Structure formats: structure tokens, C-alpha cells
N, C-alpha and C positions, 0 to 999 in steps of 0.2 A: 410375564416377563418376557419380553421378546430374546433372543439368543444372540442375534448376529445382526451387526451393525457396521455399518460403511460410512466413512467420513472423505470427502473428496473436495477439493480446491485448495486453498491457500494454503500453506505450510505452519505459518504459525495459529491461523485461527482452526484450522483443524485439530491440531495438536491441542491446543488450550479445549477444545469439546472433548475430546478423547481424554484428558485428565479428569474433564466433570465427570466425564461418564463410567471411568473406572471409580471413582469414590461412590457415585451413586449405586454401583454393581454392587461396590463390597458394603455399604450400609445396609442394602437392601438384605445382602447375606446375611450380616452380622444380627438383623432383625428376626431374620429366621432361624439363626443359630447356627449359619451355615459359615466356612471359613473358605475362601477362595486363593487356590494356588495362583500365581499370575506369571504368565510366561510371555517374553518378548521375542519373535523372530521378525526376519528381515526377508521379505517375499522374491528378493534377488539370492539363487541358487538353493530358494528351499526347494526340497524333492516332495511329492506326494506320500512318500515312504515317511520321511519325517515328521510331516504334518500330522497324518494318521497315529504316527509314534506317540508325540506330543498330547494329542486328544484324547487318546483311549489307554494311553499310561497312568495306572491310578496315582495318586499323591499319596504318602505316608500322613499326611500331617493335615489334610485338606479336604473337605468334603465333595468340593467343586474344584472347576479351574476356568481362567480366565487368559484367554489366548489373543494377545494383540499382533496381528500382521503388518509393520510399517512396509513401504512401497508394494502396496499389494499387487500394482499395475504388472510388476517384473514375477508376478508368480507364473510358473511351467503351464503352458498352454494343454496340459493333458487334463482330462476329467474329474482328475481328483476329489476338488475342494465341492464340484459341482454336483457329482454324486452323493459326497458326504451330507450335502445340503439337502438333496432330493431322499436321502433317508431320514435327515434329523438328526441334530446333535444330541449327544446324551443328557440324561437332565442334570441339573446343576452346571452347564458347560457354559460358557460363553465365549463368541468370537467376535475382535474388531479386526475389520482391516480399514487402514488407511491407503489412501493412494491419490497422486495428483487427478486422477480420472480414471473410468473402467470404459471400454468401450461399448458406446450406446449399442443397444440391441443386443450384449453378447449374453448368452444364458446365465451366467453368474450374476451378471447385473439385476437382470430379471425375478432370479429366486432369493436374491438379499430384498428387491424390494417388494416380494410378495409376503417374504416370512418375516423381514425383520425392518429395521431402520434404514433410511439413506438421507444424509446430510449434505449438502453442497454449500461450501464457503467463498462466493464469489472473492478475489482480490477487491479489497476498499477503494472505493474512489473519492471523489470531493466530497457524493452527497451523502454514503454512509460512512464518513469518518468520525462525524461529530458524534455518533453514536456509540462507536466505538471507544474513541476516546474516555467519554463520558465514563464506560463500563469499567476501562482499564484505568482511571483516576479513582473510581469508586472501590476498585477492587484493592488500590494500593492505600485508600485514605487519605488522599491527596486534596486539598481545596485550591481551587483557582479564582480570581476574580474573573468579572464576564473579558475585561479585556485581556486578562491573561488566558484565559480560552482561545479568545478570538486567535490570537498571537501566534498561540500553539499549533492552532488548525492552520494557519497560512503559512508557519515557517517549517513544520514537517511535512515531509514526504508521507503521501498514502502507504508507508511500508509497516507493516504490522510490529514486526520485531524490531524496528527502530524505536518505535513509537512505545511498544513494551518497555526498553532496555530505558529509554528517557525518563519513562517515568518513574520507574523502579528509582532511577537516581533523585528525582524529586522528592520521592518519599526518605529517603535517607536524610536530606536537607533540614538539619534543626532550624525549626522557626514558628511563631505562634501566628494566628488567622491564616488566610487564603492566601496564597503565594501572587503576586503581580508580576506584569511582563518585565519590569527591571532583574527580578530574580531569575526569571526565565533565562534573560539573555546572558546571564552569566554562568548561570548553572548548565543549559542546555548546551550552547553551542561553544562557550568559550571564545578564544581567539578566532576560530574556524566558525562561517556559516551565520553568524549575527549578523555580519555586516552585509549582505548578499540584499537583504529585504531594502534596507534604506537606500542602497545602491539601486536596487529596482524603482524605487519612489523617485531618485533623482532623475532616471532615464524616462520614466512618465511624466515628468513635469520638464524636462529638457534644460536641465540644469547641467552647465558647462563642468561642475566639482566630479559629475561620474566619473569622468576619466581620471582624475586623483583617486575616486573611490573602488573604480577599476584595477588599478595599480595597487593600491593597498591588501585588495582581496587577493592578487596575486601572490604578492610578497608574503601574504600571511598564510599562504598553502592553500586557499581554494581551486578546485579542481577547474580548469579551464574548460573542457568539455560540458561541465553542470552549470556553470555560469552562461554559455551558448545556450543549450537547451531552454535555461530559465529564461534567458530576454528574448528567446524565439517563442515561447508560452507565452510571454506577457503579452508580444506585440500580437499575438493570433490573439489574445482574449480581448485585448481593445479593440482589434477590428470587428470581433464578433459582438461586442457590446454599442459598437458605436453602430454598425450596420442593422442592429435589430432597434435602437433608438430612434434611427431615421424612419423606421416602419411605424412609429408609434407605440413601442411596447413599453408597458410600464417596467419599472425596476421588478417588480415582483415577477414579472413574465418573462423578462430578460433572465432572472435568478431561474426560473425553472428550467428554462431552455437550453441554458449552457450549463446548468450544474454549478455556478459558482454561487458562493453566499451573497445575499441581498446587500450586507454593508461592503462586499470587495465590490460588485458591480456599482455600486455608489459612487467608489473612491474613484473606479477606473471609467466610469462615465465621465466624470470631471478632468481627470489624466486625457480621456480620448477628444477633448476639444484643443488639446495642442496639436492635434493632427487633424490633415484632412484624411479621409477614408482611402482615397487615391495615394495617400503616402505612405499608408500603413501597408497597402498592398504593395506597393514598390519597397517598401523593407520588407515584406516577405520574401519575394524576388530577390533582394542582397542577400539574406540569409542563405537562402536556398544556394545562391551561388559561393558562399563563402565556405557552408558546409561542402561540397564538391570540391572545391580548392583542398580542404583539408584531406578530406577522403584519398584524394591522390597524389598525396603527399608535396603538393606545391605553395602550401600555406601553411605556417606554424598556427594552432588555435589562437595563441596570445595575440599574434598579428591581426588575425580575423576580427579579434573580438574587439581591439582597438580601434581599426575601419568601422567596425558596426557601429562603437558606441558613438564616436565622432561624427559618423554619418546621422545618427539621432540626435545628438546635442548641438550639432553647428548648424543644421538647416531649419527654416521656420516654415509654418504651416503654409501650404499650398506650393513647396519646392521641394525638386525631387532628391531624394536621396543618393549620396556619392556615389557613383560608380555606375549609376544607369540614368542614363540622358532622357527627358521627357519625349515623346515621341516613337521610342524603339518598340 
């Protein structure tokens, strides 16, 4: 069994992997009649002397030791750990390192890769999100209908901590059978967040009631900047699927190229029919200008949102959005 392990990348995913590895090492130790003393350290401020003391001071009640160093990227630049790994860890000792990243090409990283295991956990994106969500649901014993699963994927941003917290909340909900989308709307988002996706649907369909929905979202405490960037993301996604469809790409090809789910591409293709390609490009220009005004302090985010939503819902296919004349 390897004695040194490095976990890098996303905070939540690497912490999850660390806990699994600790459980695995402890189980292996018990199987061999060995008990591991567990010590957690922080890389920031950790001296080489303190590390060596922890590693080589014998335990009164355990025959082995498991040392976890979080924020290992903050370890001192001295070669103490490098020299230790070059000599080899004492028998029955295990060293786990957790870091956002270690400098590529460093001697420490090379030694860990040679002697132990290195696992990197990139931040999830829309392509990797379904697999993670399925794992978290299974771990918590939560069952969802297919429609509820799709809703969860669309509704939640790919933030692992948020996903885990929300799924834990679902696990506490007393119910029989799989949860449906209506259950999720009430349990996950409460008064905030649930209405933003119907609001985006209204925008894509150019329905005038999107203005009233925007007002309701802001009254309920939705963060204006979040709404702004979700609108921007939706406009860019509509433009992407429309442009690829005009090249004759199939739904599956568009999904593969853009990283969007096929069912979401299908919905956006239908919505994109409400806009010309030129108009979507003009809307992106409008979003950039409004974003610049906000950053310069010349406009409030709420004011910018109303102008953008009005531009989307009040124009018809082929017309330029408000704030930018054709031919500019």
C-alpha cells in the first residue's frame, strides 16, 4: 500500500476523496491488527521541525500514524519534506496532502507522483455535473423522478458544496417514493431562486410578463448581479445553439460542442426561433454596455436589468434591441 497521497483541485471534491482514503487506510490497518493515530495539520506556518516531530514521535496507543496536511501549497519552501520522502516514510506511517495545486515541475510533486498517488479534482462543469449529482443522491439515499433530476441539474449551479447541502436537505424530507420537481421547488429554493428559471423561460419566449417576474424576483431578495449574469449566459447559449443549427448541426452535435444537455439544447433551439442571429449578437452588445455602466458606478444593477428585459421582450424578430441602432 502506498504511504503518500496528494489531493488537488476543488475543495469539496478533494475533501470527500480524503475522507474516503482515511476510511480505507484505517480499515486496512484494522485488518492487519494495526491502529492508526490520526493527526491533522495546516500547511501555513508548519515548520519542517514540527512536521518531523509529528511524524517521528511514537504514539502510546497506536502502532502507526496518519498525518493529513491541508493547504499543503503553504508549506515552507525548505526541503524538509522533500528530504523526508527521499529517505522514505517510517513503516506504518501515511502522509496525506491537500492543496489547490502544487507547482508543476516541483521536486515535491515529482516525488509524490513517483512514490505515491496524485488525484486531481477539477471544478465540476455542466458535462461532469450529472455524474456527481447521481453519486451524491445515492450516498444520501435520495430518489428523484427523471423530470426532477433534470430540474435539479438546470436549477443548481455546479457548486459541489451547494449541491451536497441541498441533497442532504432532500434526504431529511419525509416522503414515499421518488421526489418530483414540485417537491424540489419547495424544498431547495423556497422563496428565493425558484422563480428565476420560469423567468428565463419567459425571456426566451419574449413574453411581456417577464418584466413583472423580474420585479417579483427582486422583491423576494434575488441578487441582481446573479440575475444579470444568468440572462447573459442564456443569451450566449441561445446564440450558440442558433449559430450551430444554421450550420446544419444535429441536436446531439450541438450538445457535444456546447456542453449543454440535449434536452436543454432542444428547448433553446425552440426559443432561438424567436430571435434573429443578428439580434442575439446585438443583445450581447447591450449586456456588455450595461455591465460597463454598472462597474463604473453609472447605473444600478436593477435599472440595467429592467432595460435589458424590456429590450428583449418589447422587440420582435429582426429588430435591434433598445440602446443600439442598426448600422452602428
